VOPAGU-2260 file (C-alpha; in pm, 1 decimal, decimal comma):
REM VOPAGU-2260
SITE   aa  ch    i         X         Y         Z
SITE  MET   A    0    9511,7    9866,3    7316,0
SITE  GLN   A    1    9375,9   10141,4    7082,5
SITE  GLU   A    2    9252,3   10308,4    7398,6
SITE  ILE   A    3    9676,8   10319,3    7529,5
SITE  LYS   A    4    9775,8   10448,2    7235,3
SITE  ALA   A    5    9573,5   10708,6    7151,5
SITE  ALA   A    6    9600,2   10812,7    7490,1
SITE  VAL   A    7    9979,2   10830,9    7447,1
SITE  LYS   A    8    9962,1   11026,3    7112,4
SITE  LYS   A    9    9736,4   11287,8    7193,2
SITE  SER   A   10    9993,6   11314,1    7491,3
SITE  LYS   A   11   10269,5   11330,7    7236,1
SITE  ASP   A   12   10060,4   11599,7    7065,1
SITE  PHE   A   13    9990,3   11812,8    7277,4
SITE  PHE   A   14   10348,5   11824,4    7412,4
SITE  ALA   A   15   10468,3   11887,3    7047,5
SITE  ARG   A   16   10262,4   12205,9    7070,8
SITE  GLY   A   17   10479,4   12375,1    7318,1
SITE  ILE   A   18   10322,8   12547,2    7554,5
SITE  THR   A   19   10408,0   12340,2    7806,1
SITE  ARG   A   20   10752,8   12493,0    7796,5
SITE  GLU   A   21   10635,2   12840,6    7912,3
SITE  VAL   A   22   10680,8   12883,1    8281,4
SITE  ALA   A   23   10342,6   13061,0    8322,8
SITE  PHE   A   24   10162,2   12806,2    8180,9
SITE  ARG   A   25   10292,3   12562,2    8451,8
SITE  LEU   A   26   10247,6   12785,5    8698,1
SITE  LYS   A   27    9879,8   12854,7    8589,2
SITE  GLN   A   28    9816,5   12447,5    8579,1
SITE  LEU   A   29    9971,3   12401,8    8977,6
SITE  LYS   A   30    9715,9   12640,9    9059,1
SITE  THR   A   31    9416,5   12472,2    8856,4
SITE  LEU   A   32    9542,6   12164,3    9003,7
SITE  LYS   A   33    9513,3   12311,5    9399,6
SITE  GLY   A   34    9208,6   12440,0    9329,1
SITE  ALA   A   35    9057,6   12138,2    9219,7
SITE  LEU   A   36    9132,4   11923,6    9491,8
SITE  GLU   A   37    9033,3   12223,5    9710,2
SITE  GLU   A   38    8694,4   12209,7    9565,5
SITE  ASN   A   39    8647,0   11788,9    9533,5
SITE  GLU   A   40    8848,7   11738,6    9889,0
SITE  ALA   A   41    8558,3   11638,0   10088,3
SITE  LEU   A   42    8523,6   11396,5    9763,6
SITE  ILE   A   43    8844,8   11280,9    9798,7
SITE  ILE   A   44    8802,4   11215,0   10127,2
SITE  GLU   A   45    8553,4   10987,4   10113,9
SITE  ALA   A   46    8655,2   10791,5    9860,6
SITE  MET   A   47    9038,1   10712,8   10058,1
SITE  SER   A   48    8736,5   10622,5   10328,8
SITE  GLN   A   49    8583,0   10396,6   10105,1
SITE  ASP   A   50    8906,8   10215,9    9960,6
SITE  LEU   A   51    9104,8   10208,9   10284,8
SITE  GLY   A   52    8913,6   10327,4   10536,3
SITE  LYS   A   53    9081,9   10610,6   10620,7
SITE  SER   A   54    8988,0   10866,9   10863,1
SITE  TYR   A   55    8957,2   11255,5   10768,3
SITE  PHE   A   56    9288,5   11335,4   11034,2
SITE  ASN   A   57    9472,9   11064,6   10849,2
SITE  SER   A   58    9360,1   11137,8   10471,6
SITE  TYR   A   59    9438,9   11490,2   10567,3
SITE  VAL   A   60    9772,9   11490,1   10770,5
SITE  THR   A   61    9930,7   11207,4   10535,5
SITE  GLU   A   62    9786,2   11322,2   10188,8
SITE  LEU   A   63    9609,6   11601,9   10106,1
SITE  GLY   A   64    9836,9   11846,1   10356,3
SITE  LEU   A   65   10157,2   11755,4   10217,6
SITE  VAL   A   66   10022,3   11784,4    9865,9
SITE  TYR   A   67    9895,4   12120,1    9909,9
SITE  LYS   A   68   10227,4   12214,2   10050,5
SITE  GLU   A   69   10446,9   12070,5    9785,9
SITE  ILE   A   70   10228,0   12296,3    9500,1
SITE  ASP   A   71   10264,1   12585,6    9724,5
SITE  LEU   A   72   10632,8   12527,0    9719,7
SITE  PHE   A   73   10662,9   12494,4    9339,8
SITE  LEU   A   74   10461,0   12781,5    9291,2
SITE  LYS   A   75   10669,9   12987,4    9522,6
SITE  ASN   A   76   11020,0   12907,1    9360,0
SITE  LEU   A   77   10930,9   12753,9    8978,6
SITE  ASN   A   78   11031,7   13043,6    8828,7
SITE  THR   A   79   11367,8   13024,6    8987,8
SITE  TRP   A   80   11395,6   12701,4    8932,0
SITE  ALA   A   81   11347,4   12692,5    8553,9
SITE  ASN   A   82   11551,4   13005,8    8472,8
SITE  ARG   A   83   11899,5   12898,4    8285,2
SITE  LYS   A   84   12194,1   12882,9    8557,2
SITE  ARG   A   85   12477,3   13034,5    8431,2
SITE  VAL   A   86   12805,2   12834,4    8558,3
SITE  LYS   A   87   13157,9   12907,4    8514,7
SITE  THR   A   88   13361,6   12876,7    8188,4
SITE  PRO   A   89   13749,7   12747,8    8178,2
SITE  LEU   A   90   13987,1   13003,5    8050,6
SITE  MET   A   91   14065,2   12799,6    7717,2
SITE  HIS   A   92   13728,5   12930,4    7598,5
SITE  PHE   A   93   13782,1   13268,6    7668,0
SITE  GLY   A   94   13497,1   13497,9    7622,6
SITE  SER   A   95   13297,6   13208,7    7571,2
SITE  ARG   A   96   12973,4   13186,6    7820,5
SITE  SER   A   97   12856,2   12843,4    7962,7
SITE  TYR   A   98   12441,4   12775,8    8045,8
SITE  ILE   A   99   12254,9   12515,9    8196,9
SITE  TYR   A  100   11905,1   12519,6    8054,1
SITE  LYS   A  101   11612,7   12294,5    8215,0
SITE  GLU   A  102   11367,4   12141,2    7971,1
SITE  PRO   A  103   11127,6   11874,8    8024,3
SITE  TYR   A  104   11191,5   11539,3    7875,3
SITE  GLY   A  105   10847,0   11537,0    7678,4
SITE  THR   A  106   10582,2   11271,8    7802,2
SITE  VAL   A  107   10615,8   11101,9    8120,7
SITE  LEU   A  108   10460,4   10798,6    8256,5
SITE  ILE   A  109   10373,4   10785,7    8644,1
SITE  PHE   A  110   10228,5   10464,3    8810,8
SITE  SER   A  111   10116,8   10546,2    9190,6
SITE  PRO   A  112   10043,4   10268,5    9462,9
SITE  TRP   A  113    9768,3   10181,8    9656,0
SITE  ASN   A  114    9881,6   10274,5   10000,8
SITE  TYR   A  115    9870,1   10668,8    9968,8
SITE  PRO   A  116    9654,2   10697,2    9629,5
SITE  LEU   A  117    9649,0   11068,1    9664,5
SITE  GLN   A  118   10000,2   11153,1    9808,6
SITE  LEU   A  119   10216,9   10900,3    9602,0
SITE  SER   A  120    9998,1   11015,2    9254,4
SITE  MET   A  121   10026,7   11429,9    9307,0
SITE  LEU   A  122   10372,9   11478,8    9433,9
SITE  PRO   A  123   10547,4   11303,1    9131,6
SITE  LEU   A  124   10263,8   11468,3    8914,7
SITE  ILE   A  125   10329,9   11829,0    9046,3
SITE  GLY   A  126   10744,5   11781,8    8984,7
SITE  ALA   A  127   10612,8   11631,2    8599,7
SITE  ILE   A  128   10381,9   11909,2    8489,6
SITE  ALA   A  129   10631,6   12215,9    8681,5
SITE  ALA   A  130   10910,5   12051,7    8478,0
SITE  GLY   A  131   10693,8   12138,7    8161,5
SITE  ASN   A  132   10592,7   11778,0    8061,6
SITE  THR   A  133   10258,9   11637,9    7982,7
SITE  VAL   A  134   10157,2   11334,0    8196,2
SITE  ILE   A  135    9928,5   10960,3    8193,6
SITE  LEU   A  136    9925,4   10877,2    8558,8
SITE  LYS   A  137    9810,3   10477,7    8586,9
SITE  PRO   A  138    9663,3   10458,7    8970,5
SITE  SER   A  139    9661,4   10160,3    9144,3
SITE  SER   A  140    9369,5    9935,1    9057,9
SITE  GLN   A  141    9324,4    9869,8    9464,7
SITE  THR   A  142    9180,9   10174,5    9546,1
SITE  PRO   A  143    8917,3   10217,6    9266,0
SITE  ASP   A  144    8748,8   10474,4    9440,4
SITE  THR   A  145    9032,6   10716,3    9475,1
SITE  SER   A  146    9147,2   10637,6    9107,8
SITE  SER   A  147    8779,8   10714,8    8951,5
SITE  THR   A  148    8771,5   11056,3    9129,2
SITE  LEU   A  149    9142,9   11160,5    9032,3
SITE  GLU   A  150    9051,9   11037,8    8689,0
SITE  LYS   A  151    8733,9   11281,9    8692,1
SITE  ILE   A  152    8951,0   11598,5    8829,4
SITE  GLY   A  153    9132,4   11542,7    8481,0
SITE  LYS   A  154    8924,2   11517,6    8291,6
SITE  ASN   A  155    8719,8   11830,3    8430,3
SITE  TYR   A  156    8991,2   12082,5    8495,1
SITE  PHE   A  157    9283,5   12031,9    8245,8
SITE  PRO   A  158    9300,6   12000,7    7882,9
SITE  PRO   A  159    9289,2   11679,1    7694,7
SITE  GLY   A  160    9650,9   11460,5    7672,2
SITE  TYR   A  161    9777,1   11723,3    7923,9
SITE  ILE   A  162    9733,9   11498,8    8262,4
SITE  THR   A  163    9554,7   11162,1    8188,0
SITE  PHE   A  164    9459,8   10927,7    8415,6
SITE  ILE   A  165    9434,5   10577,0    8302,4
SITE  LYS   A  166    9226,1   10315,2    8520,5
SITE  GLY   A  167    9300,1    9944,9    8470,0
SITE  GLY   A  168    9503,8    9643,0    8631,1
SITE  ARG   A  169    9773,3    9500,0    8513,4
SITE  GLU   A  170    9732,1    9441,3    8167,8
SITE  LYS   A  171    9686,2    9799,5    8133,7
SITE  SER   A  172   10013,8    9872,1    8267,7
SITE  ARG   A  173   10146,6    9627,1    8026,9
SITE  LEU   A  174   10014,8    9747,6    7766,2
SITE  LEU   A  175   10113,7   10129,7    7866,8
SITE  LEU   A  176   10501,7    9974,8    7899,3
SITE  GLU   A  177   10490,6    9876,0    7553,2
SITE  GLU   A  178   10476,8   10205,4    7440,2
SITE  LYS   A  179   10752,0   10434,7    7432,3
SITE  PHE   A  180   10720,0   10737,4    7678,9
SITE  ASP   A  181   11017,8   10987,6    7745,4
SITE  TYR   A  182   11036,6   10908,1    8133,1
SITE  ILE   A  183   10884,2   10683,0    8401,5
SITE  PHE   A  184   10840,6   10755,9    8750,5
SITE  PHE   A  185   10732,1   10433,5    8941,6
SITE  THR   A  186   10656,7   10382,5    9279,6
SITE  GLY   A  187   10547,5   10024,0    9407,5
SITE  SER   A  188   10739,9    9679,4    9469,7
SITE  LYS   A  189   11029,2    9577,3    9366,2
SITE  PHE   A  190   10903,2    9253,6    9149,8
SITE  ALA   A  191   10672,9    9491,6    8945,1
SITE  GLY   A  192   10981,7    9774,0    8957,5
SITE  ARG   A  193   11189,6    9503,5    8764,3
SITE  LYS   A  194   10909,6    9447,7    8527,3
SITE  VAL   A  195   10902,7    9849,3    8482,8
SITE  MET   A  196   11294,6    9871,4    8440,8
SITE  GLU   A  197   11307,3    9553,9    8154,7
SITE  ALA   A  198   11031,0    9746,2    7975,1
SITE  ALA   A  199   11224,4   10116,3    7985,2
SITE  ALA   A  200   11558,6    9933,3    7904,4
SITE  TYR   A  201   11439,4    9828,6    7563,0
SITE  HIS   A  202   11287,2   10199,5    7484,0
SITE  LEU   A  203   11619,6   10300,5    7666,8
SITE  THR   A  204   11396,0   10509,2    7873,6
SITE  PRO   A  205   11523,5   10689,2    8206,0
SITE  VAL   A  206   11337,5   10580,6    8514,5
SITE  THR   A  207   11309,6   10647,2    8862,4
SITE  LEU   A  208   11229,2   10372,3    9091,2
SITE  GLU   A  209   11023,9   10399,3    9417,7
SITE  LEU   A  210   11039,6   10030,6    9602,8
SITE  GLY   A  211   11015,8    9895,4    9885,5
SITE  GLY   A  212   11191,7    9674,7   10105,4
SITE  LYS   A  213   11268,5    9623,5   10495,9
SITE  SER   A  214   11318,4    9906,4   10688,2
SITE  PRO   A  215   11515,6    9913,3   11025,5
SITE  CYS   A  216   11430,3   10089,9   11320,7
SITE  ILE   A  217   11749,9   10091,8   11611,7
SITE  LEU   A  218   11636,5   10131,7   11971,3
SITE  ASP   A  219   12022,6   10179,1   12161,2
SITE  ARG   A  220   11989,9   10176,4   12494,3
SITE  GLU   A  221   12090,1   10569,9   12542,3
SITE  ALA   A  222   11767,0   10641,9   12422,0
SITE  ASP   A  223   11517,3   10799,8   12535,7
SITE  ILE   A  224   11252,5   10499,1   12560,7
SITE  ASP   A  225   10930,1   10694,3   12588,4
SITE  LEU   A  226   10999,9   10910,5   12337,0
SITE  ALA   A  227   11078,2   10553,5   12117,8
SITE  ALA   A  228   10807,0   10376,8   12230,0
SITE  ARG   A  229   10564,5   10696,3   12137,9
SITE  ARG   A  230   10737,9   10777,9   11809,8
SITE  ILE   A  231   10794,8   10411,6   11673,4
SITE  VAL   A  232   10419,7   10240,8   11779,2
SITE  TRP   A  233   10302,0   10602,4   11583,9
SITE  GLY   A  234   10511,8   10540,9   11254,4
SITE  LYS   A  235   10496,7   10141,7   11307,6
SITE  TYR   A  236   10085,3   10123,1   11302,2
SITE  LEU   A  237    9996,2   10501,6   11089,9
SITE  ASN   A  238    9786,7   10350,6   10783,8
SITE  SER   A  239    9769,4   10044,2   10951,6
SITE  GLY   A  240   10120,9    9930,2   10868,2
SITE  GLN   A  241   10064,9    9983,9   10449,6
SITE  THR   A  242   10328,1   10264,2   10447,2
SITE  CYS   A  243   10664,4   10168,2   10213,1
SITE  ILE   A  244   10888,0   10340,2   10483,2
SITE  ALA   A  245   10707,2   10176,1   10824,2
SITE  PRO   A  246   10965,7   10070,2   11052,9
SITE  ASP   A  247   10961,7    9744,0   10920,3
SITE  TYR   A  248   11139,4    9538,0   11224,5
SITE  LEU   A  249   11276,7    9639,4   11571,3
SITE  LEU   A  250   11641,6    9603,6   11655,2
SITE  VAL   A  251   11635,4    9660,4   12024,2
SITE  HIS   A  252   11929,9    9662,5   12315,3
SITE  GLU   A  253   11883,4    9390,3   12541,3
SITE  GLY   A  254   11865,3    9599,0   12813,4
SITE  VAL   A  255   11601,9    9809,7   12713,5
SITE  LYS   A  256   11375,8    9576,3   12533,1
SITE  GLU   A  257   11150,8    9492,0   12858,9
SITE  GLU   A  258   11091,4    9869,4   12879,8
SITE  PHE   A  259   11067,4    9905,1   12557,9
SITE  PHE   A  260   10734,6    9652,4   12510,0
SITE  LYS   A  261   10592,9    9827,1   12837,5
SITE  LYS   A  262   10598,8   10146,1   12688,4
SITE  ALA   A  263   10485,4   10015,6   12378,8
SITE  LYS   A  264   10214,3    9851,2   12488,0
SITE  GLY   A  265   10085,7   10185,3   12674,3
SITE  TYR   A  266   10103,3   10359,5   12359,6
SITE  ILE   A  267    9931,7   10143,3   12140,6
SITE  GLN   A  268    9638,5   10133,6   12398,4
SITE  LYS   A  269    9640,4   10526,7   12438,9
SITE  PHE   A  270    9691,5   10572,9   12034,5
SITE  TYR   A  271    9395,1   10305,2   11942,3
SITE  GLY   A  272    9207,2   10230,9   12270,3
SITE  ASP   A  273    9077,1    9836,7   12432,5
SITE  LYS   A  274    9004,9    9714,1   12086,7
SITE  PRO   A  275    9218,0    9890,3   11826,9
SITE  LEU   A  276    8994,3    9728,4   11557,7
SITE  GLU   A  277    8708,7    9930,8   11618,2
SITE  SER   A  278    8938,4   10246,3   11621,5
SITE  PRO   A  279    8825,0   10493,9   11356,5
SITE  ASP   A  280    9182,2   10594,2   11407,2
SITE  PHE   A  281    9355,6   10266,2   11270,3
SITE  ASN   A  282    9251,3   10133,2   10865,8
SITE  GLN   A  283    9157,9    9756,2   10704,3
SITE  ILE   A  284    9433,2    9630,2   10503,0
SITE  ILE   A  285    9417,6    9651,6   10161,3
SITE  ASN   A  286    9216,8    9341,9   10028,8
SITE  LYS   A  287    9223,8    8974,4   10118,8
SITE  LYS   A  288    9543,6    8818,0    9977,7
SITE  HIS   A  289    9747,5    9074,4   10178,9
SITE  PHE   A  290    9535,0    8995,4   10510,0
SITE  GLU   A  291    9605,1    8638,7   10451,5
SITE  ARG   A  292    9946,3    8677,9   10394,1
SITE  LEU   A  293   10012,3    8872,8   10708,4
SITE  ILE   A  294    9824,1    8651,3   10960,4
SITE  LYS   A  295   10052,9    8379,6   10842,2
SITE  TYR   A  296   10311,7    8584,4   11058,9
SITE  LEU   A  297   10172,2    8537,5   11361,4
SITE  HIS   A  298   10220,5    8174,1   11407,4
SITE  LYS   A  299   10609,9    8226,6   11497,9
SITE  GLY   A  300   10744,5    8372,4   11804,9
SITE  ARG   A  301   10650,7    8498,3   12131,0
SITE  LEU   A  302   10318,6    8761,1   12102,6
SITE  ILE   A  303   10373,8    9048,0   12362,6
SITE  THR   A  304   10033,3    9238,1   12248,4
SITE  GLY   A  305    9803,9    9239,6   11969,0
SITE  GLY   A  306    9779,8    8901,4   11735,7
SITE  ASN   A  307    9366,8    9014,7   11655,7
SITE  PHE   A  308    9226,2    9012,0   11332,6
SITE  ASP   A  309    8853,8    9047,3   11193,4
SITE  GLU   A  310    8882,2    8819,2   10825,5
SITE  ASP   A  311    8554,1    8980,4   10747,2
SITE  ARG   A  312    8704,4    9350,0   10780,4
SITE  LEU   A  313    8992,6    9299,7   10682,6
SITE  TYR   A  314    9139,8    9431,5   11058,5
SITE  ILE   A  315    9460,6    9339,8   11233,6
SITE  SER   A  316    9523,9    9465,0   11556,1
SITE  PRO   A  317    9875,3    9692,0   11614,0
SITE  THR   A  318   10115,2    9361,4   11685,7
SITE  ILE   A  319   10470,7    9300,8   11865,2
SITE  ILE   A  320   10649,6    9018,9   11818,1
SITE  ASP   A  321   10952,0    8904,1   12003,7
SITE  GLN   A  322   11167,8    8608,2   12012,0
SITE  VAL   A  323   11202,7    8655,3   11620,4
SITE  THR   A  324   11491,4    8504,6   11429,5
SITE  TRP   A  325   11614,4    8597,3   11113,8
SITE  GLU   A  326   11490,0    8255,7   10939,5
SITE  ASP   A  327   11142,4    8338,5   11037,7
SITE  PRO   A  328   10881,9    8413,7   10720,8
SITE  VAL   A  329   10812,1    8745,8   10897,4
SITE  MET   A  330   11215,1    8868,0   10869,5
SITE  GLU   A  331   11174,3    8701,6   10413,2
SITE  GLU   A  332   11002,1    9002,2   10336,8
SITE  GLU   A  333   10870,4    9340,2   10356,1
SITE  ILE   A  334   10570,9    9299,9   10622,9
SITE  PHE   A  335   10324,1    9597,3   10476,1
SITE  GLY   A  336   10137,9    9572,3   10745,3
SITE  PRO   A  337   10067,0    9623,7   11184,4
SITE  ILE   A  338   10310,9    9384,0   11287,3
SITE  LEU   A  339   10606,1    9452,5   11430,0
SITE  PRO   A  340   10910,6    9145,6   11469,5
SITE  VAL   A  341   11145,6    9217,7   11736,1
SITE  LEU   A  342   11503,3    9112,7   11759,8
SITE  GLU   A  343   11777,1    9192,7   12062,7
SITE  TYR   A  344   12169,2    9290,3   11981,8
SITE  LYS   A  345   12420,9    9318,9   12270,2
SITE  ASN   A  346   12639,1    9570,8   12067,6
SITE  ILE   A  347   12589,3    9785,6   11779,4
SITE  GLN   A  348   12873,9    9636,1   11548,7
SITE  GLU   A  349   12625,6    9355,0   11580,3
SITE  VAL   A  350   12354,5    9593,2   11405,8
SITE  VAL   A  351   12582,8    9730,7   11112,3
SITE  GLU   A  352   12643,2    9374,3   10983,9
SITE  TRP   A  353   12278,2    9263,8   10975,0
SITE  VAL   A  354   12157,3    9565,7   10838,0
SITE  ASN   A  355   12476,6    9563,9   10589,3
SITE  ASN   A  356   12421,6    9228,8   10473,5
SITE  ARG   A  357   12083,9    9244,1   10342,9
SITE  SER   A  358   11919,4    9460,0   10078,8
SITE  THR   A  359   11964,7    9803,5   10131,8
SITE  PRO   A  360   11685,0    9934,0   10327,3
SITE  LEU   A  361   11462,2   10233,2   10157,4
SITE  ALA   A  362   11456,3   10353,1   10581,2
SITE  LEU   A  363   11601,5   10345,7   10908,8
SITE  TYR   A  364   11539,0   10473,2   11225,0
SITE  ILE   A  365   11799,0   10536,5   11490,6
SITE  PHE   A  366   11687,3   10622,2   11848,6
SITE  SER   A  367   11998,7   10716,3   12079,0
SITE  ASN   A  368   12148,6   11009,7   12224,5
SITE  ASN   A  369   12496,5   10886,4   12194,4
SITE  LYS   A  370   12675,4   11072,8   11920,6
SITE  LYS   A  371   12883,3   10818,7   11840,9
SITE  VAL   A  372   12646,3   10568,9   11803,5
SITE  GLN   A  373   12415,8   10799,5   11625,8
SITE  LYS   A  374   12732,3   10853,0   11409,1
SITE  THR   A  375   12801,6   10512,6   11341,1
SITE  ILE   A  376   12491,4   10380,5   11204,8
SITE  LEU   A  377   12483,0   10706,7   10990,6
SITE  GLU   A  378   12811,4   10671,5   10810,5
SITE  LYS   A  379   12820,9   10263,2   10806,6
SITE  ILE   A  380   12488,0   10159,6   10707,7
SITE  GLN   A  381   12368,8   10262,2   10332,8
SITE  PHE   A  382   12024,8   10327,5   10313,8
SITE  GLY   A  383   11743,1   10530,3   10138,1
SITE  GLY   A  384   11728,1   10798,8   10434,6
SITE  GLY   A  385   11577,7   10813,0   10778,3
SITE  CYS   A  386   11539,0   10963,2   11119,1
SITE  VAL   A  387   11755,1   11013,3   11430,8
SITE  ASN   A  388   11485,4   10974,4   11725,8
SITE  ASP   A  389   11205,0   10993,9   11512,8
SITE  THR   A  390   11003,3   10776,7   11234,9
SITE  LEU   A  391   10869,9   10873,4   10906,4
SITE  PHE   A  392   10917,2   11266,1   10924,4
SITE  HIS   A  393   11212,3   11308,6   10672,2
SITE  ALA   A  394   10967,2   11160,1   10391,3
SITE  SER   A  395   10720,3   11538,8   10522,1
SITE  SER   A  396   11001,4   11759,0   10380,8
SITE  PRO   A  397   10981,2   11911,5   10092,5
SITE  TYR   A  398   11356,6   11997,2   10103,6
SITE  LEU   A  399   11487,3   11642,4   10191,9
SITE  PRO   A  400   11538,7   11445,8    9859,9
SITE  PHE   A  401   11328,2   11104,4    9860,0
SITE  GLY   A  402   11454,4   10780,3    9749,6
SITE  GLY   A  403   11588,7   10457,6    9755,4
SITE  LEU   A  404   11933,4   10280,6    9721,2
SITE  GLY   A  405   12019,9    9923,3    9549,0
SITE  GLU   A  406   11713,1    9724,4    9641,1
SITE  SER   A  407   11517,6    9985,4    9758,5
SITE  GLY   A  408   11540,5   10230,6    9417,5
SITE  MET   A  409   11653,9   10469,0    9214,3
SITE  GLY   A  410   11636,5   10823,0    9209,5
SITE  ALA   A  411   11454,1   11105,2    9443,6
SITE  TYR   A  412   11202,9   11359,7    9434,6
SITE  HIS   A  413   10996,8   11609,8    9657,4
SITE  GLY   A  414   11028,8   11963,5    9632,3
SITE  GLU   A  415   11291,6   12088,5    9389,4
SITE  THR   A  416   11455,6   11737,4    9368,5
SITE  SER   A  417   11109,4   11673,5    9200,3
SITE  PHE   A  418   11184,7   11934,4    8974,6
SITE  ASN   A  419   11525,6   11806,5    8878,0
SITE  THR   A  420   11414,7   11436,5    8809,1
SITE  PHE   A  421   11165,3   11535,1    8555,5
SITE  SER   A  422   11399,8   11815,4    8384,3
SITE  HIS   A  423   11696,4   11755,3    8130,5
SITE  GLU   A  424   11962,4   11953,2    8201,5
SITE  LYS   A  425   12084,5   12102,7    7840,3
SITE  SER   A  426   12441,9   12227,1    7881,1
SITE  ILE   A  427   12489,9   12498,9    7626,7
SITE  LEU   A  428   12849,4   12708,9    7537,4
SITE  LYS   A  429   12793,5   13047,4    7371,9
SITE  SER   A  430   13112,6   13061,4    7214,6
SITE  SER   A  431   13302,2   13406,6    7125,1
SITE  THR   A  432   13377,0   13509,7    6764,4
SITE  PHE   A  433   13605,3   13751,8    6897,9
SITE  THR   A  434   13909,8   13529,3    7012,9
SITE  ASP   A  435   14025,8   13254,6    6796,8
SITE  PHE   A  436   14316,3   13040,0    6942,8
SITE  ALA   A  437   14536,8   12849,4    6637,6
SITE  PHE   A  438   14671,3   12603,3    6864,1
SITE  ARG   A  439   14343,6   12437,2    6854,4
SITE  TYR   A  440   14331,8   12377,8    6411,0
SITE  PRO   A  441   14550,5   12141,0    6280,7
SITE  PRO   A  442   14819,5   12137,6    6104,3
SITE  TYR   A  443   14978,6   12120,9    6509,8
SITE  LYS   A  444   15271,5   12264,3    6563,5
SITE  LEU   A  445   15299,9   12276,7    6969,4
SITE  ASN   A  446   15527,6   12036,0    7066,9
SITE  LEU   A  447   15404,8   11747,7    7414,1
SITE  LYS   A  448   15597,7   11979,3    7638,1
SITE  LEU   A  449   15448,0   12301,3    7537,4
SITE  LEU   A  450   15140,4   12185,5    7517,4
SITE  LYS   A  451   15047,6   12066,4    7894,5
SITE  LYS   A  452   15216,0   12375,9    7997,3
SITE  VAL   A  453   14897,8   12564,2    7805,0
SITE  PHE   A  454   14664,0   12328,9    7979,9
SITE  LYS   A  455   14830,5   12387,6    8319,8
SITE  TRP   A  456   14803,3   12765,7    8257,1
SITE  LEU   A  457   14424,7   12740,4    8075,3
């Protein structure tokens, strides 16, 4: 308890010094962060290997590389983004000028998850410090090696109170939520997101919630089936399916289902070999609890491929299951593992109705070369974001806001959107001292008819 209170006080005291408001200071810290990550790159990659069984390539492409790219974007554009912005002024304020100032909230609390422990810690952190805030970051207890490495970086490269990492489990999270922060950014499950929002509501603290959900992938009969199979297999089984925007289930047109199965099995073998559980490019399930939850899904439906597992090493092979129904357990909650259930459809309107009758997904993917089908899906289904003829890649662009909708979250980040998320827009009107319309003051002498004419003119 005292550790938490002391950390929050130190962070607030640091912000009160005012130095984080200086853009030059923020740029310096971003350069320091990039340098710290580069100097500790080998340690970070080893930590993620210990925590998640990730390969060097996987760790760099899905984590470090994206973080470096984000920092570079901020270094290039922060001066412009942080400048006050002049906007139009109504004629009724003749002689005055209107501005929007971007200013920091203050002390920000960030919760990061275990599935991408570096990327999902660093991307919101970059936005928060670039906007001029101080940060307390609570990484997941499920990735202890990565969390410890990040904590050491925080202590060794940054002044006390500026960026603080708090390690620990649920009790630490609960104690943090009892404190008053100026902004909270959370990535995780819907259940935990509700707890965060409840706590934030008590202090009237603004929040961004990056949650998950069952993200559908739609395979139309007019798609390039070979390309679709390759990209669906890649997107689904990356990080062993432990990706919040992974294709959770496949809706495939009945006319191309068998062809997809043939192609997908071929790409699983090509990517991960005859023994995927031994592939260096395929990693383990995070813990035994999640492993046991996942293997229960293997008992329903027709197994197309996979279904093998190693309980001692917590590995489950890339699996595709056909003849699944909406009532089966695998369709009740986000899978978050290397299991792809498949449902077939006859027409695209069925797809629209099925998806819209369920919780709003964080992501959606449509594979089709028919522009009318693409338009129908994009315009008639609500979801956070997604791709046409690809999977996952929308989340790797710093120029596209990333975020959910409804039960999949609220708010967004990445690139300039991150800067805006962690900045308060302060609206300022600088009034003229040379003009002063008499009719604004009582006693009011303009009749209503004349007043309406004046407002139309202004």
